[in-house]
C-alpha positions as CSV (number, residue, x, y, z in Angstrom):
1,M,100.8,69.5,144.7
2,N,97.5,69.3,146.6
3,C,96.4,65.7,146.7
4,C,92.8,66.9,147.0
5,D,92.8,68.9,143.8
6,P,91.6,66.6,141.0
7,R,92.8,69.1,138.4
8,G,96.4,68.7,139.6
9,T,96.4,64.9,139.9
10,S,97.5,63.1,136.7
11,P,96.8,59.3,136.5
12,A,100.5,58.7,137.3
13,A,100.4,61.1,140.3
14,A,97.2,59.4,141.6
15,E,99.4,56.3,142.1
16,Q,102.1,58.2,144.1
17,C,102.0,58.5,147.9
18,P,101.3,62.2,148.8
19,A,104.0,62.1,151.5
20,C,107.0,60.5,149.7
21,E,105.9,60.2,146.1
22,S,106.6,56.5,145.9
23,V,104.3,54.6,143.7
24,G,101.8,52.7,145.8
25,T,100.4,49.3,145.1
26,R,96.6,48.8,144.8
27,V,95.1,47.1,147.8
28,D,91.6,45.7,148.1
29,P,89.4,47.7,150.5
30,I,88.8,44.5,152.5
31,T,92.4,44.8,153.8
32,L,91.7,48.2,155.3
33,K,88.4,47.0,156.8
34,A,90.3,44.2,158.5
35,L,93.2,46.2,159.8
36,L,92.0,49.7,160.6
37,A,91.4,50.6,164.2
38,P,87.7,51.6,165.0
39,T,88.4,55.3,164.9
40,A,90.1,55.1,161.5
41,L,87.4,52.8,160.2
42,R,84.8,55.3,161.0
43,R,86.5,57.8,158.7
44,G,85.6,55.5,155.8
45,I,87.2,53.2,153.3
46,P,88.2,54.6,149.9
47,D,87.3,52.6,146.8
48,G,90.9,52.5,145.5
49,P,93.4,52.5,148.4
50,R,97.1,52.1,147.7
51,F,99.8,50.8,150.0
52,C,103.0,52.8,150.4
53,A,105.9,50.4,151.1
54,A,108.6,53.0,151.7
55,A,110.1,52.3,155.1
56,S,110.9,56.0,155.7
57,C,107.4,57.2,154.9
58,P,104.8,57.5,157.7
59,V,101.9,56.8,155.3
60,V,100.7,53.2,155.0
61,Y,97.7,53.6,152.8
62,F,96.5,56.5,150.7
63,D,93.8,57.4,148.2
64,R,94.5,60.6,146.3
65,Q,91.0,60.7,144.9
66,S,89.4,60.9,148.3
67,C,92.4,62.8,149.8
68,L,92.8,60.1,152.5
69,T,96.0,59.0,154.2
70,I,96.3,56.3,156.8
71,R,99.3,55.9,159.1
72,E,100.5,53.0,161.1
73,A,98.9,54.4,164.3
74,D,95.5,53.9,162.6
75,L,96.0,50.2,162.3
76,T,95.7,47.3,164.6
77,V,99.1,45.8,163.5
78,R,102.6,47.0,163.0
79,V,103.7,47.0,159.3
80,H,106.7,44.9,158.3
81,A,107.4,47.1,155.3
82,K,107.8,50.1,157.6
83,H,110.1,48.2,160.0
84,P,112.0,45.8,157.8
85,T,114.8,45.2,160.3
86,D,112.6,45.0,163.4
87,D,112.7,41.3,164.3
88,R,109.5,41.5,166.3
89,V,107.2,42.8,163.6
90,P,105.6,39.9,161.7
91,V,106.7,39.2,158.2
92,C,103.9,36.6,157.9
93,Y,100.6,37.9,159.3
94,C,98.5,34.7,158.8
95,F,100.8,32.4,160.8
96,E,102.6,35.1,162.9
97,Y,106.1,34.4,161.8
98,T,108.6,37.1,162.8
99,P,112.2,37.6,161.6
100,A,113.3,36.6,165.1
101,M,111.7,33.2,164.7
102,I,113.3,32.7,161.3
103,E,116.7,33.8,162.7
104,Q,116.4,31.4,165.6
105,E,115.8,28.5,163.3
106,I,118.7,29.6,161.1
107,M,121.0,29.8,164.1
108,Q,119.9,26.3,165.3
109,T,119.8,24.4,162.0
110,G,121.6,26.6,159.4
111,S,118.4,27.1,157.4
112,S,114.7,28.0,157.9
113,S,111.7,26.0,157.0
114,V,109.3,28.9,157.4
115,G,108.9,29.6,153.6
116,A,108.2,25.9,152.9
117,T,105.7,25.8,155.8
118,I,103.9,28.9,154.6
119,T,103.8,27.5,151.1
120,R,102.1,24.3,152.3
121,E,99.6,26.3,154.2
122,V,98.9,28.5,151.2
123,Q,98.4,25.4,149.0
124,A,96.0,24.0,151.7
125,G,94.0,27.2,151.5
126,H,94.8,28.2,155.0
127,C,96.1,31.7,154.4
128,A,94.2,35.0,154.5
129,C,96.8,37.4,153.1
130,E,94.3,39.7,151.5
131,V,92.9,40.3,154.9
132,R,95.8,39.9,157.4
133,N,98.8,41.2,155.5
134,P,98.9,45.0,155.4
135,K,100.2,44.7,151.8
136,G,97.1,42.8,150.9
137,T,99.2,40.2,149.1
138,C,101.1,36.9,149.9
139,C,104.0,37.3,152.3
140,L,106.3,34.7,150.7
141,G,108.4,37.2,148.8
142,D,109.0,39.2,152.0
143,V,109.7,35.9,153.9
144,A,112.3,34.9,151.3
145,R,114.0,38.3,151.5
146,V,114.1,38.1,155.3
147,D,115.4,34.6,155.2
148,Q,118.1,35.5,152.7
149,R,119.2,38.6,154.7
150,L,119.4,36.6,157.9
151,R,121.3,33.7,156.3
152,E,123.8,36.1,154.9
153,M,124.2,37.8,158.3
154,A,124.7,34.4,160.0
155,H,127.2,33.4,157.3
156,A,129.2,36.7,157.7
157,E,129.3,36.2,161.5
158,G,130.1,32.5,161.4
């Protein structure tokens, strides 16, 4: 299917990544404006970008209406969803928490306070997820999944 051919793009297909066919989640254009490198920004921002979370897919954002795909090399940050097991890629972009930081706390104390800390910051209005997180949404779900995975790994090793 040609992503640029509007006759071949059904409403459901418009939501699918042209590279891997995963359904992408809608992202506010402000997220792209904040995260695109200057050369990618000059190509323009589509009205309805979608985020492809598939780790194996090279596409981060797409808009089938404008036939635009954006890869990680076009961004100013690395994308946690594309590197879910890389402990150096932030899982929280507002406060720069990485899986390595969560793991270190788990190893030292048996648990992590990162989720609670982020929750307090969100409640205080200190987050900017729609701008800093490539997903354009709050990171707490991702932080909880990383925390769970790392606690399970620590438990299995201990």
